[in-house]
C-alpha positions in Angstrom: -18.9 -58.4 26.4 -20.2 -61.5 28.3 -19.6 -62.6 31.9 -17.5 -65.7 31.8 -16.8 -68.1 34.6 -13.4 -67.8 36.1 -10.9 -70.6 35.8 -7.5 -70.8 37.5 -5.8 -69.9 34.2 -8.3 -67.3 33.1 -10.0 -64.6 35.3 -13.7 -63.7 34.7 -14.3 -60.9 32.2 -17.1 -58.5 32.8 -18.6 -55.6 31.0 -17.9 -52.4 32.9 -21.6 -51.5 33.4 -22.8 -54.8 34.6 -23.0 -55.3 38.4 -21.2 -58.4 39.7 -23.3 -61.5 39.6 -25.6 -60.3 36.9 -25.9 -60.9 33.2 -26.6 -58.5 30.3 -30.3 -58.2 29.5 -30.5 -57.1 25.9 -34.3 -57.2 25.6 -34.7 -54.9 28.6 -31.9 -52.6 27.3 -33.8 -52.2 24.0 -36.9 -51.4 26.0 -35.1 -48.7 28.0 -33.7 -47.2 24.8 -37.1 -47.2 23.1 -38.7 -45.5 26.2 -35.8 -43.0 26.2 -36.3 -42.2 22.5 -40.1 -41.7 23.0 -39.4 -39.4 26.0 -36.8 -37.5 24.0 -39.2 -37.1 21.0 -41.9 -35.7 23.3 -39.5 -33.2 24.9 -38.3 -32.2 21.5 -41.9 -31.7 20.4 -42.4 -29.4 23.4 -39.3 -27.4 22.4 -40.6 -27.2 18.8 -44.0 -26.0 20.0 -42.4 -23.4 22.3 -40.3 -22.1 19.3 -43.4 -21.9 17.1 -45.7 -20.4 19.8 -43.0 -17.9 20.8 -42.3 -16.8 17.3 -46.0 -16.3 16.6 -46.5 -14.6 20.0 -49.0 -17.2 21.2 -48.0 -17.7 24.8 -50.9 -19.8 26.0 -51.8 -22.7 28.3 -50.3 -25.2 25.9 -47.0 -23.3 25.9 -47.0 -23.2 29.7 -47.5 -27.0 29.7 -44.7 -27.5 27.2 -42.5 -25.1 29.2 -43.2 -27.1 32.3 -42.2 -30.4 30.5 -39.0 -28.8 29.2 -38.1 -27.2 32.6 -38.8 -30.6 34.4 -36.4 -32.3 32.0 -33.7 -29.7 32.6 -34.1 -30.0 36.3 -33.8 -33.8 36.2 -30.7 -33.5 33.8 -29.0 -31.0 36.1 -29.8 -32.9 39.3 -28.3 -36.0 37.8 -24.9 -34.3 37.2 -25.7 -33.4 33.5 -26.3 -37.0 32.6 -29.5 -38.7 31.6 -30.7 -40.9 34.5 -31.4 -43.7 32.1 -27.7 -43.9 31.4 -27.1 -45.8 34.6 -30.1 -48.0 33.9 -28.6 -48.9 30.4 -25.2 -49.6 32.0 -26.8 -51.9 34.6 -28.6 -53.8 31.8 -25.4 -54.5 29.9 -24.6 -51.5 27.7 -20.9 -51.2 28.2 -21.0 -47.5 27.3 -24.1 -46.8 29.4 -25.7 -45.1 26.4 -29.4 -44.8 25.8 -29.2 -42.6 22.7 -27.3 -44.9 20.3 -30.4 -46.8 19.2 -31.9 -44.0 17.1 -29.4 -41.1 17.3 -25.9 -41.0 15.9 -23.3 -40.8 18.7 -21.9 -37.4 17.5 -25.4 -35.9 17.6 -26.2 -37.3 21.1 -23.0 -35.8 22.4 -23.8 -32.3 21.2 -27.5 -32.2 22.2 -26.9 -30.3 25.5 -24.8 -27.6 23.8 -27.2 -27.4 21.0 -30.2 -26.9 23.3 -28.7 -24.0 25.3 -29.1 -21.4 22.6 -32.5 -22.8 21.5 -33.8 -22.6 25.1 -32.5 -19.0 25.4 -34.3 -18.1 22.2 -37.5 -19.7 23.5 -37.2 -17.7 26.8 -36.6 -14.5 24.9 -39.6 -15.1 22.5 -42.0 -15.8 25.4 -40.8 -13.0 27.6 -41.1 -10.6 24.6 -44.6 -11.8 24.0 -45.6 -11.4 27.7 -44.1 -7.9 27.9 -45.8 -6.9 24.7 -49.2 -8.0 26.0 -48.7 -6.6 29.5 -46.1 -3.9 29.3 -44.4 -2.8 32.5 -45.9 0.4 33.7 -44.0 2.8 35.9 -45.5 3.4 39.4 
């Protein structure tokens, strides 16, 4: 939806995510969505590595780095009220829905990602804790 000039017979129409006095910026919006997609792919790669390394009992420095990336993403997501911080950026650039995932992900898939990740992350934690305990079993004092 575009911002139109107001006339006495017709009020201005604005897209809900666009601040007053600004225009949609489609090129920047596409850039934000591309950056979001690349960040998402890198985080998903970390989750995939954590699943693989945990299932093969290879808890190593790379798994620690991947775990730190995933934990950082979770902290950012939770601190932002369980919304991606780029959602507000997308809305300010003219996306009426404030969505950063619709460029490469189907809307139905983007909506279920947090619920889909919870059991996967619990499995990752279990696999790596199991691996750590197997290598260094708890000894009674």
